[in-house]
KOLGU-4560 file (N, C-alpha, C; in nm, 3 decimals, padded with zeros to 5 digits):
<recs>
<n_xx: 00.070 n_yy: -00.075 n_zz: 00.029 ca_xx: 00.011 ca_yy: -00.033 ca_zz: -00.030 c_xx: 00.100 c_yy: 00.084 c_zz: -00.013 mol: A seq: 1 type: MET>
<n_xx: 00.063 n_yy: 00.146 n_zz: -00.076 ca_xx: 00.115 ca_yy: 00.332 ca_zz: -00.078 c_xx: 00.040 c_yy: 00.465 c_zz: -00.062 mol: A seq: 2 type: SER>
<n_xx: 00.211 n_yy: 00.571 n_zz: 00.041 ca_xx: 00.099 ca_yy: 00.681 ca_zz: 00.090 c_xx: 00.105 c_yy: 00.826 c_zz: 00.032 mol: A seq: 3 type: THR>
<n_xx: 00.037 n_yy: 00.858 n_zz: 00.032 ca_xx: 00.082 ca_yy: 01.042 ca_zz: -00.053 c_xx: 00.116 c_yy: 01.182 c_zz: 00.056 mol: A seq: 4 type: ARG>
<n_xx: 00.248 n_yy: 01.213 n_zz: 00.037 ca_xx: 00.250 ca_yy: 01.306 ca_zz: 00.096 c_xx: 00.223 c_yy: 01.498 c_zz: 00.103 mol: A seq: 5 type: THR>
<n_xx: 00.108 n_yy: 01.479 n_zz: 00.090 ca_xx: 00.002 ca_yy: 01.555 ca_zz: 00.057 c_xx: 00.107 c_yy: 01.743 c_zz: 00.097 mol: A seq: 6 type: LEU>
<n_xx: 00.086 n_yy: 01.848 n_zz: 00.027 ca_xx: 00.100 ca_yy: 01.952 ca_zz: 00.083 c_xx: 00.036 c_yy: 02.075 c_zz: 00.167 mol: A seq: 7 type: ILE>
<n_xx: 00.092 n_yy: 02.188 n_zz: 00.224 ca_xx: 00.006 ca_yy: 02.301 ca_zz: 00.203 c_xx: 00.016 c_yy: 02.398 c_zz: 00.073 mol: A seq: 8 type: THR>
<n_xx: -00.057 n_yy: 02.473 n_zz: 00.014 ca_xx: -00.042 ca_yy: 02.601 ca_zz: -00.059 c_xx: 00.029 c_yy: 02.673 c_zz: 00.041 mol: A seq: 9 type: SER>
<n_xx: 00.056 n_yy: 02.650 n_zz: 00.186 ca_xx: 00.197 ca_yy: 02.765 ca_zz: 00.180 c_xx: 00.347 c_yy: 02.701 c_zz: 00.254 mol: A seq: 10 type: GLN>
<n_xx: 00.344 n_yy: 02.589 n_zz: 00.208 ca_xx: 00.417 ca_yy: 02.444 ca_zz: 00.154 c_xx: 00.421 c_yy: 02.463 c_zz: 00.085 mol: A seq: 11 type: GLU>
<n_xx: 00.358 n_yy: 02.491 n_zz: -00.030 ca_xx: 00.387 ca_yy: 02.466 ca_zz: -00.213 c_xx: 00.446 c_yy: 02.674 c_zz: -00.243 mol: A seq: 12 type: PHE>
<n_xx: 00.363 n_yy: 02.755 n_zz: -00.168 ca_xx: 00.477 ca_yy: 02.928 ca_zz: -00.151 c_xx: 00.610 c_yy: 02.900 c_zz: -00.141 mol: A seq: 13 type: GLU>
<n_xx: 00.649 n_yy: 02.750 n_zz: -00.009 ca_xx: 00.761 ca_yy: 02.807 ca_zz: -00.011 c_xx: 00.930 c_yy: 02.745 c_zz: -00.093 mol: A seq: 14 type: THR>
<n_xx: 00.826 n_yy: 02.663 n_zz: -00.263 ca_xx: 00.895 ca_yy: 02.637 ca_zz: -00.297 c_xx: 00.875 c_yy: 02.605 c_zz: -00.419 mol: A seq: 15 type: ILE>
<n_xx: 00.732 n_yy: 02.664 n_zz: -00.403 ca_xx: 00.648 ca_yy: 02.700 ca_zz: -00.593 c_xx: 00.793 c_yy: 02.728 c_zz: -00.694 mol: A seq: 16 type: CYS>
<n_xx: 00.906 n_yy: 02.860 n_zz: -00.623 ca_xx: 01.013 ca_yy: 02.943 ca_zz: -00.724 c_xx: 01.099 c_yy: 02.868 c_zz: -00.760 mol: A seq: 17 type: ASN>
<n_xx: 01.199 n_yy: 02.777 n_zz: -00.695 ca_xx: 01.250 ca_yy: 02.659 ca_zz: -00.752 c_xx: 01.181 c_yy: 02.559 c_zz: -00.867 mol: A seq: 18 type: GLN>
<n_xx: 01.076 n_yy: 02.526 n_zz: -00.800 ca_xx: 01.026 ca_yy: 02.436 ca_zz: -00.885 c_xx: 00.989 c_yy: 02.413 c_zz: -01.017 mol: A seq: 19 type: LEU>
<n_xx: 00.979 n_yy: 02.563 n_zz: -01.158 ca_xx: 00.958 ca_yy: 02.592 ca_zz: -01.320 c_xx: 00.788 c_yy: 02.597 c_zz: -01.279 mol: A seq: 20 type: GLY>
<n_xx: 00.739 n_yy: 02.539 n_zz: -01.339 ca_xx: 00.602 ca_yy: 02.560 ca_zz: -01.441 c_xx: 00.571 c_yy: 02.411 c_zz: -01.278 mol: A seq: 21 type: PRO>
<n_xx: 00.468 n_yy: 02.469 n_zz: -01.277 ca_xx: 00.390 ca_yy: 02.317 ca_zz: -01.141 c_xx: 00.248 c_yy: 02.468 c_zz: -01.092 mol: A seq: 22 type: TYR>
<n_xx: 00.184 n_yy: 02.349 n_zz: -01.108 ca_xx: 00.104 ca_yy: 02.385 ca_zz: -00.959 c_xx: 00.044 c_yy: 02.331 c_zz: -00.825 mol: A seq: 23 type: GLU>
<n_xx: -00.038 n_yy: 02.324 n_zz: -00.750 ca_xx: -00.062 ca_yy: 02.211 ca_zz: -00.688 c_xx: -00.237 c_yy: 02.194 c_zz: -00.662 mol: A seq: 24 type: LEU>
<n_xx: -00.272 n_yy: 02.034 n_zz: -00.725 ca_xx: -00.393 ca_yy: 02.006 ca_zz: -00.709 c_xx: -00.421 c_yy: 01.953 c_zz: -00.565 mol: A seq: 25 type: ILE>
<n_xx: -00.463 n_yy: 01.957 n_zz: -00.562 ca_xx: -00.504 ca_yy: 01.859 ca_zz: -00.385 c_xx: -00.431 c_yy: 01.824 c_zz: -00.292 mol: A seq: 26 type: ARG>
<n_xx: -00.371 n_yy: 01.870 n_zz: -00.318 ca_xx: -00.257 ca_yy: 01.854 ca_zz: -00.234 c_xx: -00.046 c_yy: 01.795 c_zz: -00.265 mol: A seq: 27 type: GLY>
<n_xx: -00.029 n_yy: 01.806 n_zz: -00.403 ca_xx: -00.031 ca_yy: 01.713 ca_zz: -00.416 c_xx: 00.040 c_yy: 01.812 c_zz: -00.540 mol: A seq: 28 type: GLU>
<n_xx: 00.216 n_yy: 01.826 n_zz: -00.628 ca_xx: 00.264 ca_yy: 01.880 ca_zz: -00.656 c_xx: 00.241 c_yy: 01.812 c_zz: -00.817 mol: A seq: 29 type: VAL>
<n_xx: 00.182 n_yy: 01.918 n_zz: -00.890 ca_xx: 00.160 ca_yy: 01.895 ca_zz: -00.993 c_xx: 00.209 c_yy: 01.986 c_zz: -01.138 mol: A seq: 30 type: VAL>
<n_xx: 00.335 n_yy: 01.915 n_zz: -01.225 ca_xx: 00.435 ca_yy: 01.963 ca_zz: -01.347 c_xx: 00.298 c_yy: 02.026 c_zz: -01.439 mol: A seq: 31 type: GLU>
<n_xx: 00.354 n_yy: 02.166 n_zz: -01.484 ca_xx: 00.263 ca_yy: 02.172 ca_zz: -01.706 c_xx: 00.332 c_yy: 02.158 c_zz: -01.725 mol: A seq: 32 type: LEU>
<n_xx: 00.325 n_yy: 02.177 n_zz: -01.817 ca_xx: 00.335 ca_yy: 02.205 ca_zz: -02.014 c_xx: 00.302 c_yy: 02.355 c_zz: -02.028 mol: A seq: 33 type: SER>
<n_xx: 00.457 n_yy: 02.354 n_zz: -02.120 ca_xx: 00.465 ca_yy: 02.443 ca_zz: -02.124 c_xx: 00.359 c_yy: 02.501 c_zz: -02.265 mol: A seq: 34 type: PRO>
<n_xx: 00.335 n_yy: 02.648 n_zz: -02.302 ca_xx: 00.221 ca_yy: 02.750 ca_zz: -02.337 c_xx: 00.205 c_yy: 02.676 c_zz: -02.480 mol: A seq: 35 type: GLY>
<n_xx: 00.325 n_yy: 02.760 n_zz: -02.530 ca_xx: 00.367 ca_yy: 02.715 ca_zz: -02.737 c_xx: 00.275 c_yy: 02.896 c_zz: -02.720 mol: A seq: 36 type: GLY>
<n_xx: 00.290 n_yy: 02.896 n_zz: -02.854 ca_xx: 00.267 ca_yy: 02.995 ca_zz: -02.920 c_xx: 00.147 c_yy: 03.106 c_zz: -02.944 mol: A seq: 37 type: PHE>
<n_xx: 00.060 n_yy: 02.973 n_zz: -03.019 ca_xx: -00.116 ca_yy: 03.044 ca_zz: -03.005 c_xx: -00.128 c_yy: 03.092 c_zz: -02.896 mol: A seq: 38 type: LYS>
<n_xx: -00.089 n_yy: 02.993 n_zz: -02.728 ca_xx: -00.156 ca_yy: 02.989 ca_zz: -02.637 c_xx: -00.068 c_yy: 03.159 c_zz: -02.576 mol: A seq: 39 type: HIS>
<n_xx: 00.051 n_yy: 03.150 n_zz: -02.601 ca_xx: 00.131 ca_yy: 03.302 ca_zz: -02.607 c_xx: 00.017 c_yy: 03.402 c_zz: -02.646 mol: A seq: 40 type: SER>
<n_xx: -00.013 n_yy: 03.430 n_zz: -02.782 ca_xx: -00.022 ca_yy: 03.545 ca_zz: -02.763 c_xx: -00.239 c_yy: 03.570 c_zz: -02.784 mol: A seq: 41 type: ARG>
<n_xx: -00.237 n_yy: 03.382 n_zz: -02.699 ca_xx: -00.351 ca_yy: 03.467 ca_zz: -02.717 c_xx: -00.426 c_yy: 03.524 c_zz: -02.641 mol: A seq: 42 type: ILE>
<n_xx: -00.352 n_yy: 03.471 n_zz: -02.474 ca_xx: -00.326 ca_yy: 03.539 ca_zz: -02.349 c_xx: -00.237 c_yy: 03.693 c_zz: -02.329 mol: A seq: 43 type: THR>
<n_xx: -00.176 n_yy: 03.697 n_zz: -02.448 ca_xx: -00.156 ca_yy: 03.898 ca_zz: -02.486 c_xx: -00.177 c_yy: 03.947 c_zz: -02.507 mol: A seq: 44 type: GLY>
<n_xx: -00.324 n_yy: 03.868 n_zz: -02.538 ca_xx: -00.423 ca_yy: 04.001 ca_zz: -02.640 c_xx: -00.509 c_yy: 03.987 c_zz: -02.549 mol: A seq: 45 type: GLN>
<n_xx: -00.573 n_yy: 03.913 n_zz: -02.467 ca_xx: -00.638 ca_yy: 03.834 ca_zz: -02.321 c_xx: -00.589 c_yy: 04.007 c_zz: -02.263 mol: A seq: 46 type: VAL>
<n_xx: -00.504 n_yy: 03.985 n_zz: -02.186 ca_xx: -00.429 ca_yy: 04.086 ca_zz: -02.148 c_xx: -00.435 c_yy: 04.218 c_zz: -02.157 mol: A seq: 47 type: THR>
<n_xx: -00.436 n_yy: 04.248 n_zz: -02.296 ca_xx: -00.452 ca_yy: 04.428 ca_zz: -02.349 c_xx: -00.540 c_yy: 04.433 c_zz: -02.278 mol: A seq: 48 type: MET>
<n_xx: -00.664 n_yy: 04.352 n_zz: -02.375 ca_xx: -00.803 ca_yy: 04.376 ca_zz: -02.319 c_xx: -00.847 c_yy: 04.461 c_zz: -02.159 mol: A seq: 49 type: VAL>
<n_xx: -00.794 n_yy: 04.318 n_zz: -02.120 ca_xx: -00.858 ca_yy: 04.328 ca_zz: -01.979 c_xx: -00.782 c_yy: 04.427 c_zz: -01.934 mol: A seq: 50 type: ILE>
<n_xx: -00.644 n_yy: 04.402 n_zz: -01.942 ca_xx: -00.616 ca_yy: 04.580 ca_zz: -01.938 c_xx: -00.593 c_yy: 04.749 c_zz: -01.907 mol: A seq: 51 type: GLY>
<n_xx: -00.611 n_yy: 04.748 n_zz: -02.016 ca_xx: -00.712 ca_yy: 04.863 ca_zz: -02.063 c_xx: -00.820 c_yy: 04.836 c_zz: -02.065 mol: A seq: 52 type: ARG>
<n_xx: -00.946 n_yy: 04.804 n_zz: -02.011 ca_xx: -01.101 ca_yy: 04.792 ca_zz: -01.940 c_xx: -01.074 c_yy: 04.790 c_zz: -01.828 mol: A seq: 53 type: TRP>
<n_xx: -00.970 n_yy: 04.797 n_zz: -01.769 ca_xx: -00.918 ca_yy: 04.765 ca_zz: -01.577 c_xx: -00.896 c_yy: 04.977 c_zz: -01.602 mol: A seq: 54 type: ALA>
<n_xx: -00.795 n_yy: 04.961 n_zz: -01.712 ca_xx: -00.798 ca_yy: 05.110 ca_zz: -01.689 c_xx: -00.790 c_yy: 05.246 c_zz: -01.711 mol: A seq: 55 type: GLN>
<n_xx: -00.862 n_yy: 05.131 n_zz: -01.685 ca_xx: -00.963 ca_yy: 05.297 ca_zz: -01.776 c_xx: -01.111 c_yy: 05.333 c_zz: -01.740 mol: A seq: 56 type: GLN>
<n_xx: -01.098 n_yy: 05.181 n_zz: -01.695 ca_xx: -01.268 ca_yy: 05.198 ca_zz: -01.588 c_xx: -01.232 c_yy: 05.287 c_zz: -01.432 mol: A seq: 57 type: THR>
<n_xx: -01.034 n_yy: 05.288 n_zz: -01.364 ca_xx: -01.118 ca_yy: 05.221 ca_zz: -01.243 c_xx: -01.172 c_yy: 05.157 c_zz: -01.158 mol: A seq: 58 type: LYS>
<n_xx: -01.234 n_yy: 05.013 n_zz: -01.213 ca_xx: -01.253 ca_yy: 04.930 ca_zz: -01.119 c_xx: -01.163 c_yy: 04.820 c_zz: -01.044 mol: A seq: 59 type: LEU>
<n_xx: -01.057 n_yy: 04.794 n_zz: -01.131 ca_xx: -01.021 ca_yy: 04.665 ca_zz: -01.091 c_xx: -00.823 c_yy: 04.654 c_zz: -01.154 mol: A seq: 60 type: GLY>
<n_xx: -00.771 n_yy: 04.476 n_zz: -01.074 ca_xx: -00.656 ca_yy: 04.509 ca_zz: -01.111 c_xx: -00.682 c_yy: 04.408 c_zz: -01.247 mol: A seq: 61 type: ARG>
<n_xx: -00.517 n_yy: 04.353 n_zz: -01.361 ca_xx: -00.513 ca_yy: 04.289 ca_zz: -01.393 c_xx: -00.389 c_yy: 04.175 c_zz: -01.362 mol: A seq: 62 type: VAL>
<n_xx: -00.403 n_yy: 04.055 n_zz: -01.317 ca_xx: -00.258 ca_yy: 03.999 ca_zz: -01.350 c_xx: -00.292 c_yy: 03.882 c_zz: -01.422 mol: A seq: 63 type: LEU>
<n_xx: -00.118 n_yy: 03.872 n_zz: -01.441 ca_xx: -00.063 ca_yy: 03.764 ca_zz: -01.478 c_xx: 00.032 c_yy: 03.701 c_zz: -01.523 mol: A seq: 64 type: THR>
<n_xx: 00.107 n_yy: 03.623 n_zz: -01.544 ca_xx: 00.189 ca_yy: 03.577 ca_zz: -01.543 c_xx: 00.178 c_yy: 03.417 c_zz: -01.467 mol: A seq: 65 type: GLY>
<n_xx: 00.069 n_yy: 03.359 n_zz: -01.447 ca_xx: 00.019 ca_yy: 03.272 ca_zz: -01.410 c_xx: 00.056 c_yy: 03.285 c_zz: -01.242 mol: A seq: 66 type: GLU>
<n_xx: -00.035 n_yy: 03.425 n_zz: -01.268 ca_xx: -00.073 ca_yy: 03.400 ca_zz: -01.118 c_xx: -00.074 c_yy: 03.305 c_zz: -01.036 mol: A seq: 67 type: ALA>
<n_xx: -00.018 n_yy: 03.308 n_zz: -00.919 ca_xx: -00.083 ca_yy: 03.162 ca_zz: -00.774 c_xx: -00.226 c_yy: 03.153 c_zz: -00.748 mol: A seq: 68 type: GLY>
<n_xx: -00.304 n_yy: 03.118 n_zz: -00.746 ca_xx: -00.484 ca_yy: 03.124 ca_zz: -00.688 c_xx: -00.532 c_yy: 03.041 c_zz: -00.627 mol: A seq: 69 type: VAL>
<n_xx: -00.548 n_yy: 03.046 n_zz: -00.450 ca_xx: -00.599 ca_yy: 02.954 ca_zz: -00.399 c_xx: -00.806 c_yy: 02.941 c_zz: -00.482 mol: A seq: 70 type: ILE>
<n_xx: -00.723 n_yy: 02.785 n_zz: -00.509 ca_xx: -00.928 ca_yy: 02.779 ca_zz: -00.546 c_xx: -00.989 c_yy: 02.718 c_zz: -00.463 mol: A seq: 71 type: VAL>
<n_xx: -00.901 n_yy: 02.634 n_zz: -00.347 ca_xx: -00.973 ca_yy: 02.470 ca_zz: -00.318 c_xx: -00.853 c_yy: 02.524 c_zz: -00.143 mol: A seq: 72 type: GLU>
<n_xx: -00.982 n_yy: 02.386 n_zz: -00.010 ca_xx: -00.784 ca_yy: 02.432 ca_zz: 00.095 c_xx: -00.893 c_yy: 02.277 c_zz: 00.162 mol: A seq: 73 type: SER>
<n_xx: -00.745 n_yy: 02.211 n_zz: 00.173 ca_xx: -00.842 ca_yy: 02.093 ca_zz: 00.298 c_xx: -00.799 c_yy: 02.002 c_zz: 00.215 mol: A seq: 74 type: ASP>
<n_xx: -00.780 n_yy: 01.957 n_zz: 00.085 ca_xx: -00.672 ca_yy: 01.970 ca_zz: 00.065 c_xx: -00.669 c_yy: 02.119 c_zz: -00.062 mol: A seq: 75 type: PRO>
<n_xx: -00.547 n_yy: 02.135 n_zz: -00.047 ca_xx: -00.507 ca_yy: 02.253 ca_zz: -00.073 c_xx: -00.515 c_yy: 02.303 c_zz: -00.292 mol: A seq: 76 type: ASP>
<n_xx: -00.538 n_yy: 02.359 n_zz: -00.303 ca_xx: -00.554 ca_yy: 02.341 ca_zz: -00.483 c_xx: -00.532 c_yy: 02.530 c_zz: -00.510 mol: A seq: 77 type: THR>
<n_xx: -00.387 n_yy: 02.521 n_zz: -00.537 ca_xx: -00.348 ca_yy: 02.655 ca_zz: -00.584 c_xx: -00.312 c_yy: 02.599 c_zz: -00.667 mol: A seq: 78 type: VAL>
<n_xx: -00.435 n_yy: 02.726 n_zz: -00.841 ca_xx: -00.369 ca_yy: 02.705 ca_zz: -00.964 c_xx: -00.290 c_yy: 02.860 c_zz: -01.038 mol: A seq: 79 type: ARG>
<n_xx: -00.255 n_yy: 02.860 n_zz: -01.154 ca_xx: -00.161 ca_yy: 02.945 ca_zz: -01.248 c_xx: -00.247 c_yy: 03.018 c_zz: -01.306 mol: A seq: 80 type: GLY>
<n_xx: -00.291 n_yy: 03.114 n_zz: -01.320 ca_xx: -00.339 ca_yy: 03.162 ca_zz: -01.373 c_xx: -00.315 c_yy: 03.299 c_zz: -01.523 mol: A seq: 81 type: ALA>
<n_xx: -00.283 n_yy: 03.273 n_zz: -01.619 ca_xx: -00.295 ca_yy: 03.308 ca_zz: -01.749 c_xx: -00.268 c_yy: 03.514 c_zz: -01.717 mol: A seq: 82 type: ASP>
<n_xx: -00.343 n_yy: 03.466 n_zz: -01.645 ca_xx: -00.539 ca_yy: 03.594 ca_zz: -01.667 c_xx: -00.603 c_yy: 03.617 c_zz: -01.610 mol: A seq: 83 type: VAL>
<n_xx: -00.604 n_yy: 03.732 n_zz: -01.497 ca_xx: -00.709 ca_yy: 03.700 ca_zz: -01.372 c_xx: -00.768 c_yy: 03.863 c_zz: -01.371 mol: A seq: 84 type: ALA>
<n_xx: -00.882 n_yy: 03.887 n_zz: -01.326 ca_xx: -00.930 ca_yy: 03.949 ca_zz: -01.267 c_xx: -00.973 c_yy: 04.056 c_zz: -01.135 mol: A seq: 85 type: TYR>
<n_xx: -00.904 n_yy: 04.069 n_zz: -01.099 ca_xx: -01.045 ca_yy: 04.138 ca_zz: -00.972 c_xx: -01.030 c_yy: 04.299 c_zz: -00.886 mol: A seq: 86 type: ILE>
<n_xx: -01.193 n_yy: 04.298 n_zz: -00.875 ca_xx: -01.233 ca_yy: 04.410 ca_zz: -00.873 c_xx: -01.162 c_yy: 04.472 c_zz: -00.727 mol: A seq: 87 type: SER>
<n_xx: -01.178 n_yy: 04.656 n_zz: -00.707 ca_xx: -01.126 ca_yy: 04.689 ca_zz: -00.585 c_xx: -01.259 c_yy: 04.616 c_zz: -00.500 mol: A seq: 88 type: TYR>
<n_xx: -01.375 n_yy: 04.684 n_zz: -00.550 ca_xx: -01.472 ca_yy: 04.601 ca_zz: -00.430 c_xx: -01.421 c_yy: 04.470 c_zz: -00.364 mol: A seq: 89 type: GLN>
<n_xx: -01.369 n_yy: 04.330 n_zz: -00.467 ca_xx: -01.341 ca_yy: 04.213 ca_zz: -00.354 c_xx: -01.226 c_yy: 04.218 c_zz: -00.285 mol: A seq: 90 type: ARG>
<n_xx: -01.150 n_yy: 04.342 n_zz: -00.371 ca_xx: -01.047 ca_yy: 04.294 ca_zz: -00.319 c_xx: -00.936 c_yy: 04.457 c_zz: -00.327 mol: A seq: 91 type: LEU>
<n_xx: -00.949 n_yy: 04.507 n_zz: -00.188 ca_xx: -00.944 ca_yy: 04.691 ca_zz: -00.188 c_xx: -00.806 c_yy: 04.752 c_zz: -00.252 mol: A seq: 92 type: PRO>
<n_xx: -00.823 n_yy: 04.826 n_zz: -00.340 ca_xx: -00.666 ca_yy: 04.887 ca_zz: -00.382 c_xx: -00.547 c_yy: 04.902 c_zz: -00.319 mol: A seq: 93 type: ARG>
<n_xx: -00.613 n_yy: 04.913 n_zz: -00.213 ca_xx: -00.476 ca_yy: 04.942 ca_zz: -00.123 c_xx: -00.403 c_yy: 04.854 c_zz: -00.104 mol: A seq: 94 type: GLU>
<n_xx: -00.459 n_yy: 04.733 n_zz: -00.107 ca_xx: -00.491 ca_yy: 04.573 ca_zz: -00.055 c_xx: -00.387 c_yy: 04.498 c_zz: -00.139 mol: A seq: 95 type: ALA>
<n_xx: -00.279 n_yy: 04.440 n_zz: -00.164 ca_xx: -00.155 ca_yy: 04.414 ca_zz: -00.273 c_xx: -00.118 c_yy: 04.288 c_zz: -00.127 mol: A seq: 96 type: GLU>
<n_xx: -00.160 n_yy: 04.164 n_zz: -00.116 ca_xx: -00.136 ca_yy: 04.004 ca_zz: -00.052 c_xx: 00.007 c_yy: 04.038 c_zz: -00.145 mol: A seq: 97 type: PRO>
<n_xx: 00.046 n_yy: 03.906 n_zz: -00.078 ca_xx: 00.268 ca_yy: 03.866 ca_zz: -00.061 c_xx: 00.183 c_yy: 03.746 c_zz: -00.128 mol: A seq: 98 type: SER>
<n_xx: 00.291 n_yy: 03.685 n_zz: -00.189 ca_xx: 00.262 ca_yy: 03.532 ca_zz: -00.188 c_xx: 00.133 c_yy: 03.529 c_zz: -00.272 mol: A seq: 99 type: GLY>
<n_xx: 00.068 n_yy: 03.460 n_zz: -00.303 ca_xx: -00.073 ca_yy: 03.356 ca_zz: -00.408 c_xx: -00.159 c_yy: 03.448 c_zz: -00.347 mol: A seq: 100 type: PHE>
<n_xx: -00.285 n_yy: 03.494 n_zz: -00.415 ca_xx: -00.409 ca_yy: 03.528 ca_zz: -00.438 c_xx: -00.536 c_yy: 03.470 c_zz: -00.366 mol: A seq: 101 type: CYS>
<n_xx: -00.537 n_yy: 03.512 n_zz: -00.252 ca_xx: -00.625 ca_yy: 03.394 ca_zz: -00.137 c_xx: -00.843 c_yy: 03.460 c_zz: -00.188 mol: A seq: 102 type: ALA>
<n_xx: -00.802 n_yy: 03.600 n_zz: -00.242 ca_xx: -00.934 ca_yy: 03.681 ca_zz: -00.295 c_xx: -01.012 c_yy: 03.596 c_zz: -00.426 mol: A seq: 103 type: THR>
<n_xx: -01.098 n_yy: 03.563 n_zz: -00.484 ca_xx: -01.121 ca_yy: 03.479 ca_zz: -00.585 c_xx: -01.162 c_yy: 03.573 c_zz: -00.689 mol: A seq: 104 type: PRO>
<n_xx: -01.083 n_yy: 03.551 n_zz: -00.800 ca_xx: -01.085 ca_yy: 03.680 ca_zz: -00.908 c_xx: -01.265 c_yy: 03.648 c_zz: -00.926 mol: A seq: 105 type: PRO>
<n_xx: -01.311 n_yy: 03.795 n_zz: -01.042 ca_xx: -01.381 ca_yy: 03.743 ca_zz: -01.096 c_xx: -01.402 c_yy: 03.688 c_zz: -01.217 mol: A seq: 106 type: GLU>
<n_xx: -01.222 n_yy: 03.714 n_zz: -01.291 ca_xx: -01.317 ca_yy: 03.661 ca_zz: -01.397 c_xx: -01.117 c_yy: 03.602 c_zz: -01.446 mol: A seq: 107 type: LEU>
<n_xx: -01.056 n_yy: 03.408 n_zz: -01.507 ca_xx: -00.953 ca_yy: 03.347 ca_zz: -01.510 c_xx: -00.961 c_yy: 03.267 c_zz: -01.690 mol: A seq: 108 type: VAL>
<n_xx: -00.846 n_yy: 03.313 n_zz: -01.670 ca_xx: -00.837 ca_yy: 03.298 ca_zz: -01.808 c_xx: -00.706 c_yy: 03.255 c_zz: -01.788 mol: A seq: 109 type: VAL>
</recs>
């Protein structure tokens, strides 16, 4: 019988920068594959459109670059968002959390 060692989002946060492209899925560290040219082009376009809208309306902020978003707890899941939008209503303008985002974004790409 085999056993798995699950880790928390806090433990994952301390090692994720050393790993490369990984996510935490229900407590298990899972390697991601590269996105490729088309994926990168599309997420870049989405970032520009949403970023322009967020800048014009001043209603929220845009996150990119596989921003770590905590989507589940016990066991923990941290997914990397290509693009995420979080309103200032949900996460106030002056709040700049360090580490993974625990506030659910309104939109995740």
